[in-house]
C-alpha positions, 0 to 999 in steps of 0.5 A, spaced: 224 728 340 220 728 346 218 735 345 216 735 338 211 730 339 208 734 343 207 740 340 204 736 334 199 734 339 198 741 341 191 744 339 192 750 334 187 756 335 183 754 329 181 748 331 180 750 338 176 756 337 172 752 331 170 746 337 168 752 342 163 755 335 161 748 335 159 747 342 155 755 342 151 752 337 148 748 341 143 751 346 145 747 351 152 749 352 151 757 352 150 758 358 155 753 361 160 756 356 159 764 359 160 761 366 167 758 364 172 762 367 177 761 361 173 761 355 169 768 354 176 772 355 179 767 351 174 768 345 175 776 347 184 775 346 182 771 338 179 776 336 185 779 335 188 774 332 193 774 326 188 769 322 183 772 319 178 765 319 179 765 327 176 772 328 171 770 324 170 763 327 171 767 334 165 772 332 160 766 330 161 763 337 160 769 340 154 771 336 151 764 338 152 765 345 149 772 345 142 768 343 141 766 350 138 772 353 141 771 360 149 771 357 148 778 355 149 783 360 156 778 362 158 778 356 158 786 355 161 787 361 167 782 359 173 785 360 176 788 353 168 785 349 166 791 346 172 794 345 175 788 342 169 788 337 169 796 335 176 794 333 175 789 329 169 793 326 174 799 325 180 795 322 181 796 315 184 790 313 178 785 317 173 782 311 167 786 310 162 779 312 167 779 318 165 786 319 158 785 319 158 779 323 161 783 329 157 790 328 151 785 329 155 781 335 155 789 338 149 791 337 145 785 340 150 786 347 149 794 346 142 793 347 142 788 353 143 794 357 136 797 357 133 799 364 127 795 366 122 801 364 124 800 357 123 792 358 117 792 355 117 797 349 123 793 348 119 786 348 114 789 344 119 793 339 121 786 338 116 782 337 113 788 332 120 787 328 120 780 328 127 779 325 131 774 328 137 779 329 137 786 332 143 788 327 138 786 321 137 795 320 143 794 317 142 796 310 148 792 307 146 785 309 139 781 309 136 775 312 134 769 308 131 763 311 132 756 308 129 749 309 133 744 308 131 737 306 136 733 309 139 737 315 138 731 320 144 730 324 151 734 326 154 732 320 150 734 316 150 741 320 157 740 319 157 740 312 152 746 311 156 750 314 162 748 311 158 750 304 156 756 307 162 758 309 166 758 303 161 764 300 163 770 299 157 774 302 155 770 308 155 773 315 152 769 319 148 763 320 143 760 326 141 753 326 134 750 327 135 744 327 128 741 330 125 744 323 130 743 319 132 750 318 137 755 317 137 763 318 143 765 314 145 773 314 148 775 308 150 781 304 144 785 300 148 784 294 149 776 294 142 772 291 139 767 295 140 762 289 147 761 291 145 759 298 142 753 294 147 752 290 152 751 295 147 747 299 146 743 294 153 742 292 154 737 298 150 732 294 145 730 300 141 736 302 136 740 298 134 748 300 127 751 299 126 758 301 121 760 306 117 766 306 112 769 308 105 770 304 101 777 305 096 773 310 103 772 314 102 765 312 110 761 311 111 757 305 116 754 301 119 756 295 124 752 291 130 755 288 131 755 280 135 748 278 140 752 274 146 753 278 149 759 281 155 762 280 158 762 286 164 768 289 169 763 294 172 767 300 177 768 298 180 772 303 179 767 308 183 761 307 180 754 307 178 753 314 182 746 315 185 742 309 181 735 309 185 730 312 186 734 319 178 738 319 176 736 326 169 734 324 169 727 324 171 726 331 166 732 332 161 730 330 161 724 336 163 730 340 157 735 340 152 729 339 155 727 346 155 735 348 148 735 346 146 730 351 151 730 357 152 737 359 159 735 363 162 732 356 162 740 354 164 742 361 170 737 361 171 740 353 171 747 355 176 745 361 181 742 355 180 749 352 181 754 358 187 750 358 189 751 352 187 759 351 191 760 358 198 757 356 197 760 349 195 768 352 197 768 359 205 766 360 
């Protein structure tokens, strides 16, 4: 009897990895997560998880962590990191979006070991490219920058994230909350309008596309109001049923984490405990 109650309180792999992904989305937490003893090894082990959404969520977390340049060397040298990413890319059962996301993370980490002499060239190259992702050379993927009216707190961000994750063809996204933007990487055969339709389906947000004019100035272009038929992600099961979705609690946790890094630290130790119990028996 007693044992059952403890089992039900045990967080499952998906809720742990989603919580880590949400913590990693906040730039203030990225160094702490990578410095933590248990979290990076745990995320690497999640890459081998049999449940596809767990793998995708772990990759999104790693994608966020790799945005912090100071994290890249440690991430790259972490035992099993590059090998596990290669496994995800090469596995025939890996969904297409997940493969592209894994190769994006792999490219970013792979390029981190540029020698000092190349560093200057590398910086110039990146500026010239003016792309958000190194993986953008991938012909099967493209970047869409959205300005989202109404994207002004973490619960809205969660809504937006849920809507985008349901679209077949979305690879990854990065939120820039301060300017109400979301940078989305999508497969090249997906129409950007599908993103607008998904965001409009939240009923509280509306997206416009940010494009550069020939003179290099940014302009906002509204999408057509006719909804686009969006193909649902069938190979990724729903992330969590509504009633057990952690987003209600998460809003509090994530906003608290941003202002008090020790909030993140205590959560990280919980995650690390869970990971060590799950994987290291």
